[in-house]
mmCIF file of the C-alpha atoms, coordinates in Angstrom:
data_MODEL
# 
_entry.id   MODEL 
# 
loop_
_atom_site.group_PDB 
_atom_site.id 
_atom_site.type_symbol 
_atom_site.label_atom_id 
_atom_site.label_alt_id 
_atom_site.label_comp_id 
_atom_site.label_asym_id 
_atom_site.label_entity_id 
_atom_site.label_seq_id 
_atom_site.pdbx_PDB_ins_code 
_atom_site.Cartn_x 
_atom_site.Cartn_y 
_atom_site.Cartn_z 
_atom_site.occupancy 
_atom_site.B_iso_or_equiv 
_atom_site.pdbx_formal_charge 
_atom_site.auth_seq_id 
_atom_site.auth_comp_id 
_atom_site.auth_asym_id 
_atom_site.auth_atom_id 
_atom_site.pdbx_PDB_model_num 
ATOM 1  C CA . MET A 1 1  ? 0.031   -0.055 0.052   1.00 0.00 ? 1  MET A CA 1 
ATOM 2  C CA . GLY A 1 2  ? 1.496   3.316  -1.073  1.00 0.00 ? 2  GLY A CA 1 
ATOM 3  C CA . THR A 1 3  ? 1.535   6.500  0.683   1.00 0.00 ? 3  THR A CA 1 
ATOM 4  C CA . LEU A 1 4  ? -0.976  8.984  0.197   1.00 0.00 ? 4  LEU A CA 1 
ATOM 5  C CA . PRO A 1 5  ? 0.291   12.411 -1.306  1.00 0.00 ? 5  PRO A CA 1 
ATOM 6  C CA . VAL A 1 6  ? -0.854  16.196 -0.185  1.00 0.00 ? 6  VAL A CA 1 
ATOM 7  C CA . LEU A 1 7  ? -3.530  16.905 -2.654  1.00 0.00 ? 7  LEU A CA 1 
ATOM 8  C CA . SER A 1 8  ? -6.049  19.583 -2.663  1.00 0.00 ? 8  SER A CA 1 
ATOM 9  C CA . GLY A 1 9  ? -9.772  19.392 -3.351  1.00 0.00 ? 9  GLY A CA 1 
ATOM 10 C CA . HIS A 1 10 ? -9.768  19.747 -7.191  1.00 0.00 ? 10 HIS A CA 1 
ATOM 11 C CA . GLU A 1 11 ? -6.934  17.178 -7.387  1.00 0.00 ? 11 GLU A CA 1 
ATOM 12 C CA . VAL A 1 12 ? -9.082  14.462 -5.563  1.00 0.00 ? 12 VAL A CA 1 
ATOM 13 C CA . VAL A 1 13 ? -12.346 15.612 -7.658  1.00 0.00 ? 13 VAL A CA 1 
ATOM 14 C CA . LYS A 1 14 ? -10.325 15.017 -10.926 1.00 0.00 ? 14 LYS A CA 1 
ATOM 15 C CA . VAL A 1 15 ? -8.635  11.680 -9.620  1.00 0.00 ? 15 VAL A CA 1 
ATOM 16 C CA . PHE A 1 16 ? -12.344 10.539 -8.643  1.00 0.00 ? 16 PHE A CA 1 
ATOM 17 C CA . ALA A 1 17 ? -13.737 11.904 -12.157 1.00 0.00 ? 17 ALA A CA 1 
ATOM 18 C CA . SER A 1 18 ? -11.703 9.346  -13.817 1.00 0.00 ? 18 SER A CA 1 
ATOM 19 C CA . PHE A 1 19 ? -13.205 6.405  -12.281 1.00 0.00 ? 19 PHE A CA 1 
ATOM 20 C CA . GLY A 1 20 ? -16.702 7.847  -13.417 1.00 0.00 ? 20 GLY A CA 1 
ATOM 21 C CA . TRP A 1 21 ? -17.596 10.006 -10.544 1.00 0.00 ? 21 TRP A CA 1 
ATOM 22 C CA . GLU A 1 22 ? -19.334 13.086 -11.447 1.00 0.00 ? 22 GLU A CA 1 
ATOM 23 C CA . VAL A 1 23 ? -19.825 16.507 -9.493  1.00 0.00 ? 23 VAL A CA 1 
ATOM 24 C CA . ALA A 1 24 ? -23.282 16.753 -8.519  1.00 0.00 ? 24 ALA A CA 1 
ATOM 25 C CA . ARG A 1 25 ? -23.010 20.333 -6.539  1.00 0.00 ? 25 ARG A CA 1 
ATOM 26 C CA . GLN A 1 26 ? -21.041 22.209 -4.316  1.00 0.00 ? 26 GLN A CA 1 
ATOM 27 C CA . SER A 1 27 ? -22.203 23.018 -0.847  1.00 0.00 ? 27 SER A CA 1 
ATOM 28 C CA . GLY A 1 28 ? -20.132 25.716 0.815   1.00 0.00 ? 28 GLY A CA 1 
ATOM 29 C CA . SER A 1 29 ? -16.633 24.343 0.862   1.00 0.00 ? 29 SER A CA 1 
ATOM 30 C CA . HIS A 1 30 ? -17.746 20.914 -0.018  1.00 0.00 ? 30 HIS A CA 1 
ATOM 31 C CA . ILE A 1 31 ? -18.022 19.189 -3.151  1.00 0.00 ? 31 ILE A CA 1 
ATOM 32 C CA . VAL A 1 32 ? -20.623 16.418 -3.898  1.00 0.00 ? 32 VAL A CA 1 
ATOM 33 C CA . MET A 1 33 ? -19.928 13.908 -6.278  1.00 0.00 ? 33 MET A CA 1 
ATOM 34 C CA . THR A 1 34 ? -22.141 11.180 -7.551  1.00 0.00 ? 34 THR A CA 1 
ATOM 35 C CA . LYS A 1 35 ? -21.823 7.817  -9.529  1.00 0.00 ? 35 LYS A CA 1 
ATOM 36 C CA . GLU A 1 36 ? -24.659 5.900  -11.519 1.00 0.00 ? 36 GLU A CA 1 
ATOM 37 C CA . GLY A 1 37 ? -25.348 2.855  -9.788  1.00 0.00 ? 37 GLY A CA 1 
ATOM 38 C CA . ALA A 1 38 ? -23.588 3.904  -6.391  1.00 0.00 ? 38 ALA A CA 1 
ATOM 39 C CA . THR A 1 39 ? -25.909 4.438  -3.527  1.00 0.00 ? 39 THR A CA 1 
ATOM 40 C CA . ILE A 1 40 ? -23.328 6.642  -1.668  1.00 0.00 ? 40 ILE A CA 1 
ATOM 41 C CA . THR A 1 41 ? -22.331 10.373 -2.519  1.00 0.00 ? 41 THR A CA 1 
ATOM 42 C CA . LEU A 1 42 ? -18.476 11.451 -1.813  1.00 0.00 ? 42 LEU A CA 1 
ATOM 43 C CA . SER A 1 43 ? -18.200 14.794 -0.034  1.00 0.00 ? 43 SER A CA 1 
ATOM 44 C CA . ILE A 1 44 ? -14.823 16.293 -0.852  1.00 0.00 ? 44 ILE A CA 1 
ATOM 45 C CA . PRO A 1 45 ? -13.656 19.257 0.995   1.00 0.00 ? 45 PRO A CA 1 
ATOM 46 C CA . ASP A 1 46 ? -12.926 21.979 -1.199  1.00 0.00 ? 46 ASP A CA 1 
ATOM 47 C CA . HIS A 1 47 ? -9.313  22.877 0.642   1.00 0.00 ? 47 HIS A CA 1 
ATOM 48 C CA . ARG A 1 48 ? -5.954  23.421 -0.411  1.00 0.00 ? 48 ARG A CA 1 
ATOM 49 C CA . GLU A 1 49 ? -4.847  20.289 1.617   1.00 0.00 ? 49 GLU A CA 1 
ATOM 50 C CA . VAL A 1 50 ? -7.121  17.297 2.034   1.00 0.00 ? 50 VAL A CA 1 
ATOM 51 C CA . ALA A 1 51 ? -6.180  15.543 5.166   1.00 0.00 ? 51 ALA A CA 1 
ATOM 52 C CA . LYS A 1 52 ? -4.812  12.280 4.700   1.00 0.00 ? 52 LYS A CA 1 
ATOM 53 C CA . GLY A 1 53 ? -7.272  10.177 6.821   1.00 0.00 ? 53 GLY A CA 1 
ATOM 54 C CA . THR A 1 54 ? -9.975  11.971 5.195   1.00 0.00 ? 54 THR A CA 1 
ATOM 55 C CA . LEU A 1 55 ? -8.659  11.051 1.522   1.00 0.00 ? 55 LEU A CA 1 
ATOM 56 C CA . ARG A 1 56 ? -8.384  7.387  2.727   1.00 0.00 ? 56 ARG A CA 1 
ATOM 57 C CA . SER A 1 57 ? -11.763 7.216  4.184   1.00 0.00 ? 57 SER A CA 1 
ATOM 58 C CA . LEU A 1 58 ? -12.903 8.795  0.705   1.00 0.00 ? 58 LEU A CA 1 
ATOM 59 C CA . ILE A 1 59 ? -10.982 6.110  -1.144  1.00 0.00 ? 59 ILE A CA 1 
ATOM 60 C CA . ARG A 1 60 ? -12.796 3.488  0.708   1.00 0.00 ? 60 ARG A CA 1 
ATOM 61 C CA . ALA A 1 61 ? -16.204 4.946  0.298   1.00 0.00 ? 61 ALA A CA 1 
ATOM 62 C CA . ALA A 1 62 ? -15.695 4.412  -3.522  1.00 0.00 ? 62 ALA A CA 1 
ATOM 63 C CA . ASN A 1 63 ? -14.746 1.056  -3.342  1.00 0.00 ? 63 ASN A CA 1 
ATOM 64 C CA . LEU A 1 64 ? -11.190 1.807  -4.296  1.00 0.00 ? 64 LEU A CA 1 
ATOM 65 C CA . THR A 1 65 ? -7.923  0.374  -3.028  1.00 0.00 ? 65 THR A CA 1 
ATOM 66 C CA . VAL A 1 66 ? -5.195  3.216  -2.353  1.00 0.00 ? 66 VAL A CA 1 
ATOM 67 C CA . ASP A 1 67 ? -2.854  1.829  -5.189  1.00 0.00 ? 67 ASP A CA 1 
ATOM 68 C CA . GLU A 1 68 ? -5.733  1.925  -7.544  1.00 0.00 ? 68 GLU A CA 1 
ATOM 69 C CA . PHE A 1 69 ? -6.237  5.635  -6.490  1.00 0.00 ? 69 PHE A CA 1 
ATOM 70 C CA . LEU A 1 70 ? -2.514  6.588  -6.764  1.00 0.00 ? 70 LEU A CA 1 
ATOM 71 C CA . ALA A 1 71 ? -2.190  4.802  -10.057 1.00 0.00 ? 71 ALA A CA 1 
ATOM 72 C CA . ALA A 1 72 ? -4.898  7.047  -11.449 1.00 0.00 ? 72 ALA A CA 1 
ATOM 73 C CA . ILE A 1 73 ? -2.909  10.252 -10.097 1.00 0.00 ? 73 ILE A CA 1 
# 
């Protein structure tokens, strides 16, 4: 399992978009992403740096592995 880099909210959105997630809306400082057929939404903080624990939680919620996420960066 690789080490997660420090990414901004917009960079995280771009990576999830490569896996088929789409921006549904932005509510305040969070970008909400949805995916066809998925029952969950991803709420990504639009910050300069997304905390590594938050990023790991988003990756897990999207049913991805850290290695898959890192390969898409």
